[in-house]
C-alpha positions in Angstrom: -23.2 16.8 1.3 -21.6 13.0 1.5 -23.3 9.6 1.4 -22.3 6.4 3.3 -23.8 3.1 2.5 -23.0 0.2 4.0 -23.5 -3.5 2.8 -21.8 -6.7 4.1 -20.5 -9.8 2.5 -20.7 -12.5 4.8 -18.5 -11.5 7.9 -17.0 -8.7 5.9 -18.3 -5.1 5.4 -17.5 -2.7 3.3 -18.4 1.3 3.6 -19.2 3.3 0.6 -18.5 6.7 1.0 -19.3 9.5 -1.5 -18.1 12.8 -1.1 -20.8 14.5 -2.7 -18.3 15.4 -5.7 -16.7 13.7 -7.7 -14.8 10.8 -5.5 -16.3 7.7 -4.3 -14.4 5.4 -1.9 -15.4 1.6 -1.1 -13.4 0.4 1.9 -13.3 -2.9 3.6 -13.0 -4.2 6.7 -11.4 -7.0 5.8 -7.8 -6.0 5.9 -8.7 -2.7 6.9 -8.1 -1.3 3.3 -9.3 0.3 0.2 -11.8 -2.1 -1.6 -12.5 0.6 -4.9 -11.3 4.7 -5.7 -14.1 5.9 -8.0 -13.7 9.5 -9.5 -15.7 11.1 -12.2 -17.3 7.7 -12.7 -14.1 5.5 -13.5 -12.3 3.1 -11.4 -8.9 4.9 -10.2 -7.9 1.3 -8.3 -7.6 -2.1 -10.4 -8.3 -4.7 -7.4 -10.9 -7.6 -8.2 -14.3 -7.4 -9.3 -15.2 -10.8 -7.1 -16.0 -9.6 -3.7 -14.6 -13.7 -2.5 -11.2 -12.5 -4.6 -10.7 -9.7 -2.7 -11.4 -10.8 0.5 -9.5 -14.4 0.1 -6.8 -15.1 2.1 -3.9 -14.9 -0.5 -3.6 -11.4 -2.2 -2.9 -8.1 -0.9 -5.1 -5.1 -3.0 -5.8 -2.1 -1.2 -5.3 -4.2 2.2 -3.2 -2.6 4.6 0.1 -5.2 5.2 1.8 -5.8 8.3 3.2 -6.3 11.0 6.4 -6.7 8.4 5.5 -5.5 5.3 8.3 -6.4 2.5 11.1 -9.6 2.7 12.2 -11.3 5.7 14.8 -14.4 5.0 13.6 -17.2 7.1 11.0 -14.9 8.3 13.5 -14.6 11.3 13.9 -11.4 13.7 15.8 -10.7 17.0 14.8 -8.8 20.1 16.5 -8.3 23.0 18.3 -11.7 22.7 15.2 -13.5 21.8 15.1 -15.1 18.6 11.1 -14.8 16.9 10.5 -16.7 13.5 7.5 -15.8 11.2 6.6 -18.7 8.8 8.2 -18.2 5.8 6.5 -19.0 2.6 7.8 -19.8 -1.2 11.8 -19.6 -1.4 12.6 -19.3 2.6 11.0 -15.4 2.0 8.5 -14.4 4.1 6.5 -12.0 2.6 4.2 -9.1 4.2 4.2 -11.8 7.8 2.1 -14.1 5.3 -0.5 -15.7 7.3 -0.3 -13.2 10.3 -0.9 -10.4 7.6 -3.0 -7.9 8.9 -4.5 -8.0 5.5 -6.1 -11.1 6.0 -8.0 -10.2 9.5 -11.4 -8.7 9.4 -11.3 -5.5 11.6 -14.0 -3.2 13.8 -15.5 -0.2 12.1 -17.2 2.7 12.6 -18.3 5.9 10.9 -18.3 9.5 11.2 -19.0 13.1 9.9 -18.9 16.5 10.0 -19.7 19.2 7.6 -16.4 19.2 6.3 -15.3 14.7 6.0 -16.9 11.9 6.4 -14.5 9.2 8.3 -14.1 5.4 8.6 -12.5 4.4 11.4 -10.8 0.8 11.7 -10.0 -0.7 14.8 -7.8 -4.3 15.6 -6.2 -5.7 18.6 -3.2 -8.2 17.4 -1.9 -10.2 19.7 1.5 -11.6 20.8 2.9 -14.7 19.6 5.3 -16.6 21.4 8.6 -17.5 19.4 6.6 -15.8 16.7 6.4 -11.3 17.5 7.1 -9.6 20.4 4.8 -7.5 21.1 0.5 -6.7 21.1 -0.3 -3.9 19.1 -3.8 -1.7 19.4 -4.2 -0.6 15.4 -6.6 2.0 14.3 -6.8 3.0 10.9 -8.6 6.1 10.1 -9.8 6.6 6.3 -10.8 10.6 5.8 -12.7 11.8 3.1 -12.9 15.8 2.4 -16.3 16.5 1.3 -14.6 19.6 0.0 -11.6 18.0 -2.0 -11.3 15.0 -4.3 -9.1 13.5 -1.5 -8.7 10.5 1.2 -6.4 10.7 3.8 -5.3 7.5 5.5 -3.8 8.0 9.6 -2.7 4.9 10.8 -2.0 4.9 14.6 -0.4 1.7 16.4 0.2 1.1 19.8 2.9 -1.5 21.0 2.7 -3.2 23.9 6.9 -3.6 24.1 9.5 -2.8 21.2 9.0 -4.8 18.4 9.8 -4.2 14.6 6.4 -2.8 12.9 6.5 -2.3 9.1 3.3 -1.5 7.1 2.1 -0.1 4.3 -1.2 0.3 2.1 -1.0 -2.0 -1.0 -3.5 0.2 -3.0 -3.2 -0.4 -7.1 -4.2 1.7 -9.5 -4.7 2.0 -13.0 -6.6 5.2 -13.0 -8.9 4.1 -15.6 -6.8 2.6 -18.1 -5.8 -1.1 -19.3 -2.1 -0.7 -18.5 0.3 2.0 -17.0 2.6 1.8 -20.0 1.9 5.2 -20.8 1.1 6.8 -17.8 3.0 9.5 -16.2 4.8 8.9 -13.1 7.2 11.4 -11.1 9.1 10.3 -7.6 10.7 13.1 -6.0 13.3 10.4 -4.2 16.8 10.0 -5.7 17.7 6.6 -4.2 16.9 3.2 -4.4 17.2 0.2 -3.0 19.5 -2.6 -4.8 18.2 -6.4 -4.6 20.0 -9.6 -4.3 18.3 -12.3 -6.7 15.6 -13.6 -4.7 15.0 -9.8 -4.4 16.3 -9.4 -1.1 17.7 -5.7 -0.3 21.7 -5.8 -0.6 21.6 -2.0 -0.7 20.7 1.6 -1.8 22.3 3.6 -4.6 21.5 6.7 -6.2 18.5 6.4 -9.0 19.9 5.7 -12.6 18.5 6.5 -16.5 15.8 3.6 -15.5 14.8 3.5 -11.9 14.8 8.0 -11.8 11.3 9.5 -12.3 12.7 12.6 -10.5 11.3 14.3 -13.5 7.7 12.9 -14.9 7.9 10.1 -17.5 5.6 6.9 -18.4 6.5 3.8 -16.6 7.0 2.2 -19.9 9.9 4.2 -21.1 12.0 2.2 -19.6 10.2 -0.4 -18.3 11.3 -3.1 -20.6 14.8 -2.1 -19.7 17.2 -5.9 -19.6 18.2 -4.6 -16.0 14.2 -4.6 -14.7 13.4 -7.4 -17.4 15.9 -10.1 -17.5 16.1 -11.1 -13.6 13.6 -12.1 -10.9 11.9 -8.3 -10.7 10.4 -8.5 -14.2 9.7 -5.0 -13.9 9.7 -2.0 -11.5 9.4 -3.4 -8.2 11.5 -1.1 -6.2 11.8 0.7 -2.7 12.6 4.7 -3.1 14.5 6.3 -0.2 13.9 9.7 1.2 16.8 11.4 2.8 14.6 14.4 4.2 13.2 14.8 7.9 10.5 13.0 6.6 7.6 14.9 6.9 4.2 15.5 5.6 4.6 16.7 1.5 3.8 14.8 -1.7 6.2 12.5 -2.8 4.7 11.4 -5.8 2.4 12.1 -9.2 0.6 9.7 -11.3 -1.0 10.5 -14.3 -2.8 9.9 -17.8 -4.7 12.3 -19.8 -7.6 12.7 -18.1 -6.5 12.9 -14.2 -3.7 13.1 -11.6 -3.3 11.7 -8.7 -0.9 13.1 -6.3 0.6 11.1 -2.8 1.5 13.1 0.2 3.1 11.3 2.8 5.3 11.2 6.0 6.7 7.4 5.4 10.5 7.1 5.2 10.3 5.1 1.8 7.8 4.5 -0.9 7.4 1.5 -2.4 6.3 1.1 -6.1 5.4 -1.9 -8.0 4.0 -2.6 -11.5 2.1 -5.9 -11.6 5.0 -7.8 -12.9 3.5 -11.2 -11.9 -0.3 -10.8 -12.6 -2.9 -13.5 -12.2 -4.0 -14.4 -15.6 -7.6 -13.8 -16.6 -9.0 -12.0 -13.2 -11.6 -9.7 -14.2 -10.8 -6.1 -12.4 -13.9 -3.3 -10.9 -12.3 -1.2 -13.7 -13.7 -3.7 -16.4 -10.2 -5.2 -17.5 -8.6 -8.4 -16.9 -5.5 -8.0 -14.8 -2.2 -8.0 -17.0 1.7 -7.7 -17.1 2.2 -4.4 -16.4 -1.7 -3.7 -15.9 -1.5 -1.0 -12.7 0.7 0.1 -9.7 0.7 -0.1 -7.1 2.1 2.6 -4.9 2.8 1.9 -1.0 4.3 4.2 1.5 6.6 1.9 3.7 8.8 2.1 6.8 12.2 2.1 5.3 12.7 -1.1 3.5 15.3 -4.1 4.3 16.9 -4.7 7.8 14.1 -5.0 10.3 15.6 -2.9 13.0 15.3 -0.1 10.6 11.8 0.5 12.1 11.6 -0.5 16.1 8.8 0.9 18.1 7.5 1.1 21.4 5.3 2.5 24.0 6.8 5.6 23.7 7.8 5.9 20.2 4.4 4.8 18.9 4.2 4.2 15.0 2.3 7.4 13.1 1.7 7.6 9.8 0.1 9.7 7.2 -1.0 9.3 3.4 -3.3 11.5 1.1 -4.4 10.6 -2.1 -5.7 14.0 -4.0 -7.3 13.2 -7.5 -7.4 16.2 -10.3 -9.7 16.8 -13.0 -7.3 17.4 -16.4 -10.0 17.5 -18.9 
């Protein structure tokens, strides 16, 4: 038997789903995202303890990013001969669409339940903005918490009114209950990775090397202090890994410590990982720890990063993506 508990914090609704086994997931209407992930009593996610901080319009913890996740130089896009500019932030870089971002919008919601699953469905209608973004977007995020397995599936459906670039991701940070992720083992079944300019704009892609390869499972801390990662703006891993297959739904990433294994399956074309290289000093997290450098890892299935024209959708070609998070107890 599962259970649903709904609480409110001002205009924001939090929905706690207990699958009746080992998994509890708290969802947030702000950003249509994952507030907390709790497995066997431990916080798997590393998000702010304070609800006001989670809701705040400065960070993306667990929320849905879009319409353009990633970085745009000066926020510039061109469609059908017309220029659009999303207001850039620091250093002329537009990160995750800045103030337009879905993460800072309150979604409508409903819950549904049957014998096998509990669903939380978020809806948002995003209107086009003259000279800023070219299309209306009808957005649905469906989270399905299994009662039979300790897993949660995210189904994302976005229907644009006309041709536009859409690049989305979920920005959930994981620590698997640990204070940092240096001894956490990571495997990414992808062999190409982005290359970056000093301002962290992507300027190409290359085969993974001994620092960026996680084709074989290894500790994240093994190479994270390599000068190629620390002596520049990266300060750790903040890399987009590109799939070169048919983008079918399959397992692409495994994260584990001594107690717990997390497997992430996806049909997104790429996977971004970010190892909390720029922490908020003194921020208390739900997992009981303070946020520190390399204290957690964001696992972000995403469209192919870089040129916004790599991820164009329209009425006949709407965006449909799926991500499954599955937990296993190792001892």
